[in-house]
N, C-alpha and C positions, 0 to 999 in steps of 0.2 A: 609683628603678628602671627598668634598661634599656629601650628602647623596644620593642625586637624581643621579649622577656619579657612585658612590655606587653600589644602584642597577642595573645599567644598566649594567656597569662592570661586573656584578656578574650575571645576566640573560643573558648575551652576550656569556660569557664563558660557562656555562650550555648548550648554544645549539651549539655551537661550539663542544663542548666534544659530545652532542648528536649525529652531524653528523658523528663524525669521529666514535663512537659507534656504529651507522647504516651501516655506509661503514664497519665496520670490520665483523657486524653481517652477512652481505651478504656473506663476505669471508670466514669466518669460518663455516657458516650455524649453528649457537647458535640462541637461542631468544632473538629478540633485549632487551626485557624488563630485562631479565636475566644479561647481558651484562650491563646495565645500572646502576644496583646494584653494578654491581662487580667495575663499572668505578667508583662511587661516592664512593666509600669505598677506594680504591686507592688513588682518589683523597684527600680525608679529611683526609689522613695519610701522603701524600706528601706534604700537602700544611702546615704542622708543620717544613718542612725543606726549603721552597719554598720562593719566593719573596713575599714583604709586600700584595701586591693586592691579594694574593690567602690565605692569612693565615685567613681571615671569614670563609674559606670552613671547616676547622679544629675544629670551635666549633659550628659549625650551629646545631639549632635546628628547627624542623618542627613545621611551624605555623599551625594549623590544621585549619586555617580559609581561608588557602592558598589553601589546597587540597579540602575543601567542596563548596569556593565560587568562586574559579578562576578556577580551574581544572573539578572538578567533576561535571558542570552542562553538559561542553562541550562533553565530553566522554560519561555519558549518552545521551544525545541528538544525537550525530552522531552514536552513536550504534542503539537508535531507529528510527532514519531517516533512516538509510542503512538497517536495519532489511526488510526481507520478511516479509510484515505484514499479508497476505494472508496464508504461510506457518505457521505463529503465530499462528492464529486463526485458522488451523487445528489441532495445539499441544497445543492449549490454555488448556486445563483441565490436560494434563500432567504437563504442564510450571507453573500451578498457585497452583498446589499437591505441587510441589518441592519448590515452593518459599515463601509459605505460613504454611500450617501444615508440610512441612519436614520442613521448618525451625524452627517453634516451635518444633518437634520432636529433630533436631539435636541439639538446644539450651537445652533441658532437656538431654539429655543424655549427651553432654559435662561437663555439668555444675553437673550432678549427681558422674559421675567416677572422675572430680576433688575433688569434695566436699569429695568422700569416699576414696580417696587414697592420697588426700594432705593435709595439715594444712588449707588449704582456706575453707572462710565464704561460706555458702552455698548460699546466694544472690549475692556474688561477683564471686562464679565460673559462676553461672548462669548468669551474665553480660558478664561474658567472654567468656561464651558457644555461646551467643547471637553474641558478637563480632565477633568471630571466624565460625561463620554460612554464613556469607554472603561470597558468591565467587566472583571471579574478574579473570576471564580467559581470558584476555587481550591477555597474549602468546600463550596460547594455538589455540585461534581464527585466531591470525595470521597465527600460523602452520597449523591450518584446511585449509583455503584457500592456501598456500604453496603444501599442500601434494592433494588436492583435495579432501578431505574427503565428504560425502555425504553430502548434504545440509541440511535434517531433522537433523541429530547430529550438527551441528552445530546453527540450532536456538534452539532445546533442551536445549544445555548449554548456548547461548547468553541469550536468552529469559531469562531462570530460572536465571542468573546473573545479568539481567536488573532488574527485577519484587522482588529477595532478597534482593538486596543491600535497599530499602526501607524498607522491612520487618525487616531487622536486625535494622536499626536505630531506627524505631520506638518502634520495641523489648527492645531495650538497654534501650530509654528513658522511658518504660513503667517499666523496673527493677528497674532504677535509683529510679523512683517516688517511688516505693514499698522500695526499703532501706530508704529513706528520710524519710517516713512513719513510719520509727522504725519496724514495724512487718508485717509478711505475715497473712494476714486474708481474710476472704473471700469478704469483704468489699473493701481493699486495690486492692484486684486480681481484682473484677467485675471492680472497676473505670478503673483500667489498661488497661482491656479489652476495656471498654467503648472508655478510650483515644486513644489506637492503631486503632479502628474501624474509630472514627474521622479523624486521621491525614492522616490513607491510604487511605481513600475514599474522602476526602474532598483535598486531593493532587489532587487526578483523576478530579474534578471537577474543582479545580482553573487552571490543564492545559489545560482542554477541551475549557474554556471560553476564557482562552488566546489566545489558536491557533486558536478559530474561527476568534475573533477579529486580531489577526496577518493575516490569511489569507484572510479576506475579504481587510485587509489595501494594502496587496501584491497586489490584484486585481486591485485595485482603479490606483495602481501605476505600471501598466504593462508595461506602454511605458519606465519606469526608471528601468533597471537591478538592481542597486547599491542599490536601494532603497531596492527592494526584498531580497537583501542579506544582507542588514544591519538591516531588519526588522526581518529577520528568525534567524539570529545569537542573536540579541538582546532578543527575545523571550525565547531562550536558558539558558539565565541567569537570564532574568527578571522573567520566570516563576519559577524557584527555588528560587530567592529572595523573592519574592511576598507571595507564597505559606510561605515560612517559616518565614519570620520578621512580613507579616503583619496579616495573617490569624493563623499561628502557625499550619500548617498541613504538610502533607510530601512535600518537595524540591522535593526530587525523585521522588518521584511518579509523581507530576506535570510536571516536564521536560520528563518524560516519555509518560506519554498522551501527552505533544505537540507534543514531536519529531513523535510519531507515526502518529497523526492526518495530521500533515505536510506533513508527507511520503506519505499519500493515499490522502484525500479529498485536502490538501495544496498544495502538488505538482501541482497538474493542475491550479492552481494560477499562475506558474512561466513560462515563456517562456522554450524552449527546452535549448536554450543556457546559459540561470539564471540557470535551475537546473542543471546543467553540471558545471557549475561555484561553485555553492554553495556545491556541493559534493568535488569537490576539496579543496573547502576553509575548510568545516568541518574535512575533512582527514587532512588537515594542520594543524586545532588548534588540534583534536585531537591527533595528532604526539607530539606538542607542550608540551600538556597536561601530557601526559603519560612520556614522556622523563622529566619532570621536577618533576614528583611525583618519579619516581624510583632512580631518582640521590639522591632526596633528601633522601630517604629511605636509601640509600649505605651511605650517611653523618652520619646517626645517628647510625649506628651497632656500637655495642661495646663488643667485644668479652667478655671483662675480664665480664660485666655484664651475658651475655649470661652463662658463666663458673659458675656463683655463683648460677645460680637458672636452672643446667643443668637437674639433677633430676626431677624436676615440668614440666620442659619445656617437657622432653622426655613422661612423664604421657601427658602432653597436646596436644603434636603430637599424640600419640596413640589413645585417646578419640576424637580426632578430624577425623582420618581415619574410627575409628570405628561407629562413629555417621555419616558420610556420606556413609559409607557402608550399613546401616542400611535404612537411606533415600532414597539412589538409590534402592537397591534389595530387601526392603521390600515393599515399595510404589508403585514402578512401576509397576510389575508385577498384583498387586490389580487393577491399574487404564487400565492394560489392559484387563479384564476381565468385563470392564463396556461394557453396549450396544452401538454398532456403534464405539467402540473405537478402535484404530489401534495398535498393541502389538508393542512394543520398544524390538528390537533386543539385546541379551545378550552382544553381543561385544558393543553395543553403552552404556546400561548400565555401563560396565568397563571403558570404556572412562569419561564418565561421572561421576565416581567414583574418578579415579585416576586425572583426570583432573581439578576438582574441587579445582583451584589453590585461594588462599587469595593475598590480595593484598591492595589499596590504601582505600577503605572503611574500613576494619579493622584499619588501622593505623589511619586514620581520626578519629574514633570514640574512641579509645582508647587516643589518643593525645588531643582530647576535654575534655576529662574528668577532675575533679580537686577537690581537700580538699576529697579525697577518701583515705580510708585505704589501703595499699599494690600497691598505684599508680605508685611506678618505678618498681614492679615486675609484674603487667600488663603490663606495654611497653614491658619491657622484653620478656614477653612470646607472647604476638602477635607479635612482631617484628621477634622473632625466629622461631613462626610459620610461618609466612609469608615467611621468608628466605628459610625456609626448603620445603614449597610448590615450592616456585619459582624455587631453584637449583635442589632439589631430583627430585620433579615430573613434572617440567616443562621441565629438562633435558633428561629425560627420555619417556614422554609420545611418541614422535615419533616413539620411537622403539617400543612401543606396540601398536600405529597404524598400522605401518608396519607389525609386528606380526600377525595381527588380519586381516590383509588385506583390511584394510579401505581404503588405498590410492588407491585402484582400482578403476579406473572409472566404474559406472553403465554402463551396456547395451546402454541403449539410449544413454548417454556421450560418448560411444567409438562411436558411430556411428557420431553422433554429429562433434566429433573430427576428423575422417576422410572424413567427409564431406567437413568439414572445410577447412582441408588441400587439400582436392582434388578441391574445388572453386578456395582456392587459386593458384594451380598451373596451372586450366584454365586462370586466370588472369592474372597469368606471360607469358604465351602462347601468349594470345592476344595481347602483348605490343610489342613482338618479330619484327613483320612487320612495326611498327612507328621507331623502332632503324634503319631498314631497310631503310627506307625512308630517315632519316636524312642525310645517306651517311658518318656518320662519323664512324661507325662500320666496322671491317675488317667481308667480307662475313666467312671467316674460325671460328671466333670468334663466330659470328650471330648462323653459322651452329651446333658448339659445346653447345651452349647455349640451344638451341632449342631441341638437342639430348638429352641434360640432364634432361630438364624439361619434356620432352614428355616420357622419363623413368621414371622419378620420377610419372608423371600422371597415365603410367600403371600401377607401383607398388601400388599405392595407389586405383586404381581398383580393382586390385587383392587382395588388405586387406580388401577392402569392400566387395566382390564377399565371399571370404574365412570367414570372420565374418558370414555374413546369411546363408553361409551354413553350419556350424558348431553350430552356437550359434541359429538361428531363426527358429522359429516353425510360420506354417502360420499365428497364432493368433500374433504372436511378430511383425511379419511387418506390420500386419493391423494397430497394435498399432503404431509402430513406423512412420507408414505415416502418420496418422491422427496427431499426434504430430507435424510433419515437417509442415504437412499443419498448423495446429493452431499458430503454432508460425510465418509461413510467414503473417498469417491473423495480428496476434498481431501486428507485426514489421509495416505492413502496417498502422495499426491504430496511431499508433503512430507516424509514419512520416505525417498522412495528421494532427493529431493533432497541431504538430510541424509547420505545414505551413498554419494553419488557417481553415482548409477544414472542420475540424469537432468542435463544441463546446465543451468546457469543458466536459459538463455533457453528453453529446453524446459519447464522448470517454470512459469517466468514466464507461458506462454502457456499452458498447461493450467489453472495455477491462477486466470489470470483467466478463461479460459473456465467452469470449474465455478459459479465464482465469478456469472459472468452465470447462467447455468442457477439457479442457487439466488435470485439476486434475481428473476428470471422467474417462478419457481415460488412463490416466497414472496409476490410481491406482486400477479400477475397470473394466477397458476394457470396458465401457458402454458409448453411445452416447447419451448426453441429446437432447431433442426439441431445435432446433435452432430458437428461438425467442428473439427479443430485448427487454425482460419484466426483469428488474433486481428489488433488493429487493427495492433499492432508487426510481426506478418509481412505486412501489406499495406503497411505504411510501407517495408518492408525490399523487397518486390519492386517498388514505386515507384523505389527508389533505385536498385536494380540496373539498371532499365528506362533510367532518365536516364544514369548511369553508359556504359552501352551507345552512347549516342549522342556520348560524345567519344572520337576514335580511340586516345589515348593513356592509358585506361584499361579497356581491354579485359581485361586480367591482373587488375586489380583486381574488375571485375566478376566474372570468372569465380570467382575467390577467394570473393566473398559468395553467389555460386551453389552453388557445392559446399559452402560453410557451412551455407545454406538446405536443401541436399537433406539433410546429415545430422540438421538440428534436423526435418525433416518424419520421418525415420523415428524417431530420439527420443520425439517427439510423440505418433505413431502408438504406438510399442509401450509408452509410458508410460499413454494411452490406453487399451489394450489390457491393461493387467495392473488398471488400474482398473475394468474391467469383470468381469474375472475376481474381482477382489476383493469386486467389489459383489454378483456372482450367488453367491458363496459366503457371503456378509451375509445375503442373503435365505434361502437354505436354511437358514443356523442359526436366525434368527428366527423362520421359519414352526413349527420343532417348540417353541418355547417363548411364543409368542404369540397370540393372537386375532387373525387378521388377516382383512378382508374377501378372500374369496378373490379374486374379480372385481379386488380393484383390485391383491391381489400378481401375481396374473397378468397382468394389463398392465404395471407397472414391471420384472417378469421380463422379458417379449417386447418391451421395449423396450432394456433393456440387451443381452439375446441379439442382438438385430438390431444393435446398436452392437460387439458383439464379432464378430459374423460379419465387418462391413466391415471392420473394422480386421485382423482374420485374413488375410482377403482380399488386402489391401494390403499386410499383411509377407509373405505368401507370394510374390505376384509381386515385390516387392523381392529376396527371398533368391533367385529365381530368375533375376532381370537382374544382381544385383550380389552374387552370393555370395562371393566376398572379402571387399567391406565387412561383412557380416552376420555371416559367421564370425569376423573381427575384434570387431567389436561383442559377439558372442555370448562370446567366450575372455576378453575383457576385464571383462563382466558377471559370468561363472563367478569368475573371478581375485577380485573385488573381493567377491564372497559370502565365498568362503573366508577373505580377510582380516579382513574384518569379524567371522568366526565365532573367528579368531586373536584378535582384538581383546577380543572378549567373554571369552576363557577368561582371558584375561593381565589382565582388570580382574577376573574371580572371585577369581583366585589373590591378587592386590594385596588385596583387601579381605579374603578369609581369613587374610593375614598369610602365604602361603605363598613370596609372592617379595619382597624388599625393596624399596622404592620404587624405588632410583635403578636398579635391573636393569629395574624393570617398566618404568619411565618411556622408558628409551632402547628397550626392546623397542615400547613403544607408538607412539613416534616414528617407528620403522622403520617399521610396518605403514600409520599415516598418510601418510607420504610414499609410498607404495607406490601405495597407493588414490589420493593427489592425481596420481601419474603415470598411472593407469590412466583418470582422467578426463579425460585431453588426448586431441582429435580426431586420426584418421589420415585425412585426405583422400585421401591419394595410393591407399588402398584401392580409392577410387571409379575408379581409372585402371587400364585393361588395354592390354595389347601391342597396339597400332594395328595392325599387322600381322593379329592373331587376327579384329579387328574389321568391318578390310575384306572380310577372305576371307567374310566371313559373309554380306556381301551379293550377290547373285547375279549383278546386272549389273558389279558390280567385278570379277567372279573372270574377265573377258574380259581383263583387264591383267596382261601378262607378271610373272612374279614377280619377274624382276630389275629393274623398274621403279617397283615399288610403294612404296618411300620417297619418289620423287620425284611421286607419287599423293598420298600423305600429305602432303606439305609442302602442296598447294592448299589443303588443307582448313583449318578453324577449330574447335577443339574446343571445346563449351560444353555446361555443366550446367547443368540448369533444372528447380527446384523441382515440386513437384506443384501444379496448382491455376491454373498460370498461361498465360493467351492469348499464344500465339505468334503468329500472324497474324489478321487480321481481316478478313473478307468485305468486298470493295470495296477495299481498300486497295492503294496503290500500291507494291511491292516490289522488291529485287531479291537476294533470297536464297533458295539452295537447302537445302532441311534433308532430312538422312540420318539416319533414327535407329539408334542404334547401342545404346542401353538404352532400354527404359520402352515406356510406354504413351501415344497420342495418340488424341483424341478429334476426330473429324471433324464440323463441323455448317453448315449450309447454311440459311440464311435462308428460310423460307417465311412462307405469310401467316397461320399459327398461331404463328408464332414460332419460335425454333430447331427444326431437329429434326437427330437425329444420324445421320449417312448411313455412317460408316465409324469403324472402330478399325483403328488402323495402331499397330504391332509393331515389334521391332530388323528391320533389313534392309529396311523400308518408307520410303518418301518422300515429301515436299510441298514446293510452291513452284516444280514446274520448270514450270508452265504457265505462269505470267508470267515465266520467262526465255526460253521456246522459243519463247511468241507474243505477248510485249509485251503482255499483256493483266493487268486488275485482279484481285487475287484472288478467286477462285469461291467460296471457302468458310472459315469461321475454323476454327482447330485451338487447342485445349485441352489441357494434359498432364495426365492422371490419374494417373500416377505420377512422382516423379523420373524424370527423362529425361536420358541423354547423348547429343549430335547432333555431328554433322561439318557444319559449313556451308561452301557455296560462295557467294559474293557472285559478281555479273554477270562480273568480269574472270576469274575462278578456272572458272567455269562454261562460258565461253567456251573456255578452254585446255583445260579436259577435253574437251569433245567436237569440238573441232579435231583432237587428238591422237589420240583415241580414237573413231572414227564409229559403231563398233559400240554403243559407249554411249549415243550418240543417238538408235539404231534404238531400244534395248530401253528406255531412260525412255520415248521418245516412243509406242510401243506400249502400255507400262503406262498411261500417263498417257491413252491413247484408251480402254482397257478403265475404267479408273476411272471415267472421265466416262458411259460408256455403263449402268454399274453406277448411276452416281445417278440418273441419269435414270428 
């Protein structure tokens, strides 16, 4: 048979088996990976007596490159992409501790026990310890999702597994290097540690750079969903291969980093529809990779080989369990005592210990070894240990979870479930009148359906009220209501971004802020200040400030400043819309739920305050930059109308009114217009400089025919809100003329900063340093986005020399301001 046909037939049979096994696993409620191993074992033995086309399964040997380069990148990238990066950051200390020092400790303990109890050499025992320290909880994570295990436990188990895969591979390579060196000396150990650091952190660097490149390319191909999907999947494989083969660093860490980057920063480069398709594609590829790996594991099982090494295998399994216990129960309590650390429940620790299964990584490492003494023994010990964890631990972990009551929903999740069921019943009831209007349903049937759903609706309300009475304190109800409101707000931002009403950066900043608020409320019952100032924005402002210090980057800095000003407006507008939506939501649930009035009024008052702040801010921007705001509103209205057209075309396509070809071209045309309307127009922030200059009283003294010469002395600068322009006590040589915006002037007092003045368009500051060569006497900070005209020392001297009357006007105004401050 042709080799190509054989390969296609081989893979096709495996995928058919995987599909049948998946159906059986759902029917028998047994973890999928466990049944795959059993199916692979049975197929390899049945193949000996079966037809010729299945006989290759009887003697199949796993090629480690298939696992490492075909299956592993997909599994790692999918796990990293779907992992909640925000929760991973919150538990990054315990995860990293378990993945790096924890793996080293596990390697040492397993190696020491095997070396002391069995005839295996010390370095070989250490190598075996490194291989068996890599956890692979695929079956456990799938079970967690089925049982509704707390999210934090899932993150701890999955995060550790992601990172310790790379640590295990690099550690195994380091031990191999020491073995090849022939002796264990301080020099070989030091070189091994250096190699470990280079591979581990080098992999992070490669993954980061490649994710950046892929993200920007996806953004450029925004209109082509297929290109975005292709580039993301290629990134999963290419980051692994480039890191491993070109730079000789950790391919696993490169793929993990690329996956996490694309899950956060890169995801916003994709359209909403493309992101959904990408998730489904990665899930499918992950399913195929898992199926192939565990079926192939089943093919290679040899009960005879396992029986021959049964004694050493028992010692290895015991050493593996002991080392895992020392890592989990020894390191985690220490981590919990660190400052600002959140303790990890003993029940979580127990599940992490027993749920530390071994799988694809361990098999790939051991099968990739060659020309080693005890090679066959190592393969048998690793295969037997993997089988033990999959069969013994994998089949019993669900009972341990249920016994520890970790499958019970948290209070907030129980409320969310009941409220979702309540909303579903209300939606079902609202559709009954439509059925009645159609005239095709019997009135008796409709009445029965209505009665049934009204009974269910009443039951859900009673369950919700009962849960509140029995479980909720006033503080709990307050926390839950805030969390519900933040959830509504976050969902709105996602919809607004999907429809093009928010830019990528504004959406990312608003989402991060509301996630911070949810975390503060969920875990600390605290409420942070509601301001759209994220870490990214702070970094951007620092970057702009740094650019200003280089004379050749003035234009680039100005471009960034204008972009930040536009983003400030978009964030505030999005926040305003979020407050409106939440207030409407509170008004709606007040009518159908029994909520403590004091709690409801507190939450409503909080969002009303934020609504008032954002309204005032937007009004100020509209007054100062009317052209810009008009343009923003025009584009928003156009997008809304285009989305209405899209919805109508989609409805007519579903109803068969329009043929697919015609509707597809219309949809593409409208989507293209929406993308064009998402583009920013920074020129709308620029006004006629003649008009701006004429607004300033003392510049009106300049003759009309000399205005152009005057304007050339100034430097135009846009500054976003919340940025400190000058600091009290600093030595600078810049004069600021406010053309648009609001600036707060503050002077240091004994009791801290004190606001002494508010400056608006036409006002100026910074003249004291230039007139009298003194240090800055106050600090100035932008309240809203501002447009300044700047004069440095040379330009200021030219101005007052050419127009002495301007110097007198500035001097008089400066003295008045000084008297007012005193």
